[in-house]
C-alpha positions in Angstrom: -12.2 -81.8 -99.6 -10.5 -85.0 -98.3 -12.2 -88.4 -98.9 -13.0 -90.4 -95.8 -10.7 -93.3 -95.3 -12.3 -96.5 -94.3 -10.6 -98.5 -91.5 -10.5 -102.1 -92.6 -11.1 -103.1 -89.0 -14.5 -101.4 -89.2 -15.9 -104.6 -90.9 -18.0 -106.6 -88.5 -19.2 -110.0 -89.6 -23.0 -110.2 -90.1 -22.9 -114.0 -89.8 -24.3 -114.3 -86.3 -27.2 -112.0 -87.0 -27.8 -113.8 -90.3 -27.9 -117.2 -88.5 -30.2 -115.8 -85.8 -32.5 -114.3 -88.5 -32.7 -117.7 -90.3 -33.6 -119.5 -87.0 -36.2 -117.0 -86.0 -37.7 -116.9 -89.5 -37.9 -120.7 -89.4 -39.8 -120.6 -86.1 -42.1 -117.9 -87.4 -42.7 -119.9 -90.6 -43.5 -123.0 -88.6 -46.2 -121.2 -86.6 -47.6 -119.6 -89.8 -47.9 -123.0 -91.4 -49.6 -124.4 -88.3 -52.0 -121.4 -88.3 -52.8 -121.9 -92.0 -53.4 -125.6 -91.5 -55.8 -124.9 -88.6 -57.6 -122.3 -90.6 -57.9 -124.5 -93.7 -59.4 -127.3 -91.6 -61.9 -124.9 -89.9 -62.9 -123.1 -93.2 -63.0 -126.4 -95.1 -65.4 -127.9 -92.5 -67.4 -124.7 -92.3 -68.1 -124.7 -96.1 -68.2 -128.5 -96.4 -65.1 -128.9 -98.6 -62.9 -131.1 -96.5 -65.3 -134.0 -96.0 -64.8 -133.6 -92.3 -67.5 -133.1 -89.8 -66.1 -131.6 -86.6 -67.8 -132.0 -83.3 -68.2 -128.9 -81.2 -65.3 -129.9 -79.0 -63.1 -130.6 -82.1 -64.1 -127.2 -83.5 -63.1 -125.5 -80.2 -59.8 -127.4 -80.2 -59.2 -126.3 -83.8 -60.0 -122.7 -82.8 -57.7 -122.9 -79.7 -55.0 -124.4 -81.9 -55.2 -121.5 -84.4 -55.3 -118.9 -81.6 -52.2 -120.4 -80.0 -50.4 -120.6 -83.3 -51.4 -117.0 -84.1 -50.2 -115.8 -80.7 -46.8 -117.7 -80.9 -46.3 -116.4 -84.5 -47.0 -112.9 -83.3 -44.6 -113.3 -80.3 -41.8 -114.5 -82.7 -42.5 -111.8 -85.3 -41.1 -108.9 -83.3 -37.7 -110.4 -82.4 -37.4 -111.8 -85.9 -38.0 -108.4 -87.4 -35.6 -106.7 -85.0 -32.8 -109.2 -85.7 -33.4 -109.1 -89.4 -33.2 -105.3 -89.5 -30.1 -105.4 -87.4 -28.6 -107.7 -90.0 -29.6 -105.4 -92.8 -28.0 -102.4 -91.0 -24.8 -104.4 -90.4 -24.4 -105.5 -94.0 -24.9 -102.0 -95.2 -22.5 -100.6 -92.6 -19.9 -103.0 -93.9 -20.1 -101.8 -97.5 -17.4 -99.2 -97.2 -15.1 -101.8 -95.8 -15.8 -103.9 -98.8 -14.7 -101.1 -101.1 -18.1 -99.6 -102.0 -17.4 -95.8 -102.2 -20.9 -94.4 -102.6 -23.7 -96.8 -101.7 -27.2 -96.1 -103.0 -28.4 -95.7 -99.4 -27.0 -95.3 -95.9 -27.4 -98.2 -93.3 -30.1 -96.2 -91.7 -32.1 -95.9 -94.9 -31.5 -99.5 -95.7 -33.6 -100.2 -92.6 -35.9 -97.2 -92.8 -37.2 -98.0 -96.3 -38.9 -101.1 -94.8 -41.3 -98.6 -93.0 -42.1 -96.2 -95.8 -45.4 -96.9 -97.5 -45.1 -97.8 -101.2 -41.4 -97.3 -101.2 -41.1 -100.4 -99.1 -42.2 -102.4 -102.2 -39.0 -101.4 -104.1 -36.3 -99.7 -102.1 -35.4 -102.5 -99.7 -34.9 -104.8 -102.7 -32.5 -102.2 -104.3 -30.5 -101.9 -101.1 -30.2 -105.6 -100.7 -29.3 -106.0 -104.3 -26.5 -103.5 -103.8 -25.3 -105.2 -100.7 -25.4 -108.6 -102.4 -23.4 -107.6 -105.4 -20.9 -105.6 -103.2 -20.2 -108.5 -100.9 -20.1 -111.2 -103.6 -16.7 -112.1 -105.1 -18.4 -112.7 -108.4 -21.9 -112.0 -109.7 -23.5 -115.3 -110.2 -26.8 -116.1 -111.9 -27.8 -118.1 -108.7 -27.2 -115.0 -106.6 -29.7 -113.0 -108.6 -32.2 -115.8 -108.5 -31.9 -116.1 -104.7 -32.3 -112.4 -104.2 -35.4 -112.2 -106.5 -36.9 -115.2 -104.7 -36.3 -113.7 -101.3 -37.9 -110.5 -102.5 -40.9 -112.4 -103.9 -41.4 -114.1 -100.6 -41.0 -110.8 -98.8 -43.8 -109.3 -100.9 -46.0 -112.3 -100.3 -45.4 -111.8 -96.6 -47.2 -108.4 -97.0 -50.3 -110.5 -97.7 -49.7 -113.1 -95.1 -52.2 -115.6 -93.6 -53.7 -113.0 -91.2 -54.8 -110.9 -94.2 -56.0 -113.9 -96.1 -58.0 -115.0 -93.1 -59.6 -111.5 -92.9 -60.6 -111.8 -96.6 -62.0 -115.3 -96.0 -63.8 -114.3 -92.9 -65.4 -111.4 -94.8 -66.4 -113.7 -97.6 -68.1 -116.1 -95.1 -70.5 -113.2 -94.2 -71.2 -112.5 -97.8 -72.2 -116.1 -98.7 
């Protein structure tokens, strides 16, 4: 059986998708921070921790503020996710052009693992680790730290502010 030859011209730069991902993630993060600030103010006032006393109109403004931040965050999440997954696909598609003979996963599975329950907690990390080391000229300690930090933040995203708000909302009814 003949091995498949990789055309060096099959490499396509992932830089544009990477830059778009960073910009979209930054926008999403900004809305998430605004949402968290609004929620902290509302909950802090609700349980008397902030030392603030909000009037009814201020409470309604804070509520509107968090709703708008939540909506805008939700609106940016879909395109951010799509562009990020396109970037993941592209970097895995480039691995043969970088000299990787047998990658741990195909470009399709590099994206698909993000949607498989439980496996999404490990497999995307392994795919990104493979891509990182295949595309790096040298394996640096900093690269490993960056990758692990990215993964830690991705796992934290699984328990983002919306889930935290659900927990806090449920605890308001208990107390």
